NUFI-468607 format. One record per atom (N, C-alpha, C, CB): x, y, z; residue in three letters. Coordinates in steps of 0.05 Angstrom, whole numbers, plus 5000, padded with zeros to 4 digits. Glycine has a CB too. Layout:
! NUFI-468607
XYZALA;...
This chain:
! NUFI-468607
574016593560MET;574316763537MET;571616833524MET;576216643516MET;569416753536PHE;566816823526PHE;565216973546PHE;565416563517PHE;566417173558SER;564917353576SER;563117533559SER;566917523593SER;561417673572SER;559617853557SER;561118063542SER;557617983576SER;563418153552SER;564918353538SER;566118243512SER;567218473556SER;567017993513TYR;568017863489TYR;565817823469TYR;569317583496TYR;563517733479LEU;561217693461LEU;560417953447LEU;558817573477LEU;560418163462PHE;559718433451PHE;561818503430PHE;559618643473PHE;564418473437LEU;566518543418LEU;566318373392LEU;569218513431LEU;565818113395TYR;565517943372TYR;563118023354TYR;565317643380TYR;561018103367LEU;558718203353LEU;559418453337LEU;556318263372LEU;560918633349LEU;561818873336LEU;563718803313LEU;563119063356LEU;565318603317LEU;567218513296LEU;565618413271LEU;569018293306LEU;563518263276VAL;561818163254VAL;560518403240VAL;559717963265VAL;559418583256ILE;558118823244ILE;560118983227ILE;556919003266ILE;562519013238ALA;564619163223ALA;565319023197ALA;567119203240ALA;565518753198PHE;566118603174PHE;563918613153PHE;566718303182PHE;561418583162VAL;559118593144VAL;558918873132VAL;556518513159VAL;559319073148ALA;559019353139ALA;561519443123ALA;558519533162ALA;563619273123LYS;566119343109LYS;567319603120LYS;565719353079LYS;567219633146ASN;568319873159ASN;571019803172ASN;566319983180ASN;573119873158ASN;575819813167ASN;576519933193ASN;577819893146ASN;575620183198SER;576320323223SER;575220173247SER;575320613223SER;572720093245LEU;571419943267LEU;572619673269LEU;568419923262LEU;573219543247LEU;574419283246LEU;577119283261LEU;574819183218LEU;578819473254ILE;581519493267ILE;581219563296ILE;583119713253ILE;579419743303ALA;579019813331ALA;578119573348ALA;577020043334ALA;576119433339VAL;575119213354VAL;577118983355VAL;572419103342VAL;578418923333ALA;580418713332ALA;582718773351ALA;581518663304ALA;583519033352SER;585619113370SER;584919063400SER;586319403366SER;582419133406LEU;581519103434LEU;581318803441LEU;578719233438LEU;580318643422ILE;580218353427ILE;583018233432ILE;578818203404ILE;584918323415ILE;587618223418ILE;588818303445ILE;589418313395ILE;588618563452LEU;589618663477LEU;588418513501LEU;589118963480LEU;585818463499LYS;584418313520LYS;585318023521LYS;581318333516LYS;585617903498ALA;586417613497ALA;589217563508ALA;586217513468ALA;591017753503VAL;593817713513VAL;594217823541VAL;595717853494VAL;592017923553GLY;592118003581GLY;593118283586GLY;593817823596GLY;593218453565LEU;594118723568LEU;591818923574LEU;595618813544LEU;589418823576ASP;587119003580ASP;587319153606ASP;584618843579ASP;588119033627ALA;588319173653ALA;590219403652ALA;589018973675ALA;592419373637LYS;594519573636LYS;593919793615LYS;597219453630LYS;592419723594THR;592219913572THR;589420033569THR;592819773547THR;587319893576PHE;584620003570PHE;584020263583PHE;582619793578PHE;584720293609SER;584120553622SER;585720783609SER;584720533652SER;588220723602HIS;589920923589HIS;588721003561HIS;592820823586HIS;587920793546ILE;586720853520ILE;584121003523ILE;586220583505ILE;582520923543GLN;580021063547GLN;580421353555GLN;578420913569GLN;582421413571SER;582721683580SER;584221863560SER;584221683606SER;586021733544LYS;587621893525LYS;586921853496LYS;590521823529LYS;585321653490GLY;584821583462GLY;583521803445GLY;583021353461GLY;581621953456ILE;580422163441ILE;582422383434ILE;578022293457ILE;584222443453ASN;586322643447ASN;588222543426ASN;587922703473ASN;588922283427TRP;590622173406TRP;589222193379TRP;591321873412TRP;586722123378GLY;585122123353GLY;585022413342GLY;582422013357GLY;584422603359VAL;584322883350VAL;587022973339VAL;583423063374VAL;589122883353THR;591822953343THR;592422833315THR;593922853363THR;591722583311VAL;592122463285VAL;590422603264VAL;591422163286VAL;587922663270ILE;586222803251ILE;587323083245ILE;583322823261ILE;588323213265THR;589523483261THR;591923463243THR;590223613288THR;593623273248ILE;596023233231ILE;595123193202ILE;597722993240ILE;593123023197ALA;592122963170ALA;591123223157ALA;590022753171ALA;589723383172VAL;588623633161VAL;590823833155VAL;586623753181VAL;593023833170LEU;595124023166LEU;597223943145LEU;596624063192LEU;597023693136VAL;598923603115VAL;599023783091VAL;598223313107VAL;596723873080PRO;596924053056PRO;598524303062PRO;594124123047PRO;598524403086ILE;600124633093ILE;603024563094ILE;599224753121ILE;603624323105ALA;606424233107ALA;607624173079ALA;606623983125ALA;605924083061THR;606924013034THR;607024263016THR;605223803021THR;605824483025GLY;605824723009GLY;603424742990GLY;608324742993GLY;601624542992ASP;599224552975ASP;597424782983ASP;597824292976ASP;597424853009ILE;595925083019ILE;597825283031ILE;593724993039ILE;597725523023GLY;599425733034GLY;597925983042GLY;601525813013GLY;599326193049PHE;598026433058PHE;596226563037PHE;600126643067PHE;597026533012LYS;595326632990LYS;592626492990LYS;596726592962LYS;592626232994ASP;590126082995ASP;588426163019ASP;590625782995ASP;589826213041LEU;588426293066LEU;586926553062LEU;590326313089LEU;588326753051SER;587027013047SER;584826993026SER;589127223039SER;585126833006ALA;583026802986ALA;580626662997ALA;584126642962ALA;581126483016ALA;578826323027ALA;576926503042ALA;579926113046ALA;577926713054PHE;576126883070PHE;574427073053PHE;577727043090PHE;574827063027LYS;573227213009LYS;570727053000LYS;574827292984LYS;570726803008SER;568426633000SER;566526603023SER;569526352993SER;563826623017PRO;561926583039PRO;562026293050PRO;559126643028PRO;562826103033PHE;563025833043PHE;565225803064PHE;563525643020PHE;567425953060ALA;569625953080ALA;568626053107ALA;572026113070ALA;567026263106TRP;565926373131TRP;564026173145TRP;564426633126TRP;562426033128ILE;560725823139ILE;562425603152ILE;558925693117ILE;564625523138ALA;566425313149ALA;567725413175ALA;568625243128ALA;568625663176LEU;569825773200LEU;567925773224LEU;570726063195LEU;565425863219ILE;563425863240ILE;562725573249ILE;560826003231ILE;562625393229SER;562025113235SER;564224993253SER;561724943210SER;566725053246GLY;569024963262GLY;568925063291GLY;571625043249GLY;568125303294ILE;567925423321ILE;565725283336ILE;567325723319ILE;563325243323LEU;561025113336LEU;561724823344LEU;558625123318LEU;563024683326VAL;563724403332VAL;565624383356VAL;564924263307VAL;567524563357ALA;569424573379ALA;568024633405ALA;571724773374ALA;566124813405LEU;564524873429LEU;562724643436LEU;562825133424LEU;561524503417LEU;559924273423LEU;561624053436LEU;558624163397LEU;564024013425ALA;565823803436ALA;566523873465ALA;568323773419ALA;566924133470LYS;567524223498LYS;565224153516LYS;568124523498LYS;562824203507GLY;560424133523GLY;560223833527GLY;557924243510GLY;560923683506GLY;560923393507GLY;562723283528GLY;561623273481GLY;565123393530ILE;567023303551ILE;565823353578ILE;569723453547ILE;564623583582VAL;563323653608VAL;561123453614VAL;562223943608VAL;559423393595LEU;557223203599LEU;558322923606LEU;555423193575LEU;560222833591LEU;561322563596LEU;562622543623LEU;563322483574LEU;563822763632ALA;565022763659ALA;562822763681ALA;566923003662ALA;560722913676GLU;558522933696GLU;556622693696GLU;557023183691GLU;556222573673ASP;554222363670ASP;555322133653ASP;551622473659ASP;557121963663PRO;558321753647PRO;556421553636PRO;560421613664PRO;554021523647GLN;552121323637GLN;551221393609GLN;549721293655GLN;551321653602ILE;550621743575ILE;552521623554ILE;550622053573ILE;554921553563THR;557021453545THR;555921203530THR;559521383560THR;554521033544THR;553520783532THR;551720843508THR;551920613552THR;549821013511ALA;548021083489ALA;549521223466ALA;545821273499ALA;551421393473LEU;552921533453LEU;554721333437LEU;554721743465LEU;555921143451VAL;557620943438VAL;555920773419VAL;559120763459VAL;553520693429LEU;551820533411LEU;550920683387LEU;549320433427LEU;550320933390GLY;549621103367GLY;551821133348GLY;548721383377GLY;554321163358THR;556621183341THR;557120923326THR;559121263358THR;556820693341ILE;557320433328ILE;555320393305ILE;556920203349ILE;552820463310PHE;550820443288PHE;551620623264PHE;548020523298PHE;552320863270ALA;553021053249ALA;555420963233ALA;553421333260ALA;557520863248VAL;559920773235VAL;559520523219VAL;562120723256VAL;558020333230SER;557720073217SER;555620073195SER;557119863237SER;553420213199ILE;551220203180ILE;551420423159ILE;548620213195ILE;552120663168PHE;552120893150PHE;554820983141PHE;550621123163PHE;556920823148ASN;559720903142ASN;560421173153ASN;560120893112ASN;559421223177GLY;560121473191GLY;563021463201GLY;558221533213GLY;563821673214VAL;566421703225VAL;566121713255VAL;568021953215VAL;567821573270ALA;567521533298ALA;568421773315ALA;569121293307ALA;567622003307VAL;567922243325VAL;565322303339VAL;568922483309VAL;563322133333GLY;560622163343GLY;560322203373GLY;559021943335GLY;561622043390PRO;561122063418PRO;561622343430PRO;562721863434PRO;563822463421LEU;564422723432LEU;562522943422LEU;567322793425LEU;562122943396ILE;560223143385ILE;557423083394ILE;560423143354ILE;556722823394GLY;554122743404GLY;553622823433GLY;553722433402GLY;555622793449ALA;555422883477ALA;555123183478ALA;557922793493ALA;556423323460GLY;556123613459GLY;553323703452GLY;558123743440GLY;552223563432ILE;549423613424ILE;547523553447ILE;548723463399ILE;548023323460ALA;546423243483ALA;546623443505ALA;547222963493ALA;549023543510TYR;549523743530TYR;547823993525TYR;552523823532TYR;547924083500ILE;546324323493ILE;543324273497ILE;546924413463ILE;542424033488ALA;539523963491ALA;538723943520ALA;539023693476ALA;540423823537ILE;539823793565ILE;539824073578ILE;542023613579ILE;541624243572LYS;541724513583LYS;539224673574LYS;544224663575LYS;538324633549ALA;535924763539ALA;533524663554ALA;535624723509ALA;533324403559MET;531124283574MET;531124393603MET;531223983574MET;533424413615GLU;533624523642GLU;532724813643GLU;536424493653GLU;533424963623TRP;532725243621TRP;529725283618TRP;534225383598TRP;528525103602ILE;525625123597ILE;524025053622ILE;524824923575ILE;525024873638ARG;523524793663ARG;523425023681ARG;524824563677ARG;
C-alpha cells in the first residue's frame, strides 16, 4: 500500500489539506479509496477517459441553473448584447472553447505533456486556489504555442 502512486497521492492529500482545497481533497481521497478497495483497475481508465466530459457537464448544468430558475430570461439575453463586456465574454467563451479543442488534440498526440499540465494544475489548485480545468485549457494554450513555434521554424 506504499507504492509510488500511493505516496504521490498522499502527498497531494497533504497539499490539499494544507491549502484547504476541498475539490482537490475530495478528488485525491476518492482515488485513494478506489485504489485501496481494488476498484482502480475497473474504474481509473473509465474516469480518465470520461471524467473531463462529466466535469464539463456538471459545470454546464451549474451555469444553466439561473436560466432554469427563471433568474435569467430572454430579456436579460437581449440586454446583455448591448454591453461591451458581454461581447468580450462572448469572444472569450469562443476562444476558450477553441483552446480546449486544441488541448484535446495535443493530449491525444503527445500524452507525455499531460504530466506537466497535471502538475501545473495541482500547483494552481492547491497553492493559488485555482480551478482544475487547467489541463485542458493549458493543453490548448500549449497547442497554440507549439503550432506557433512550428510555424516560425
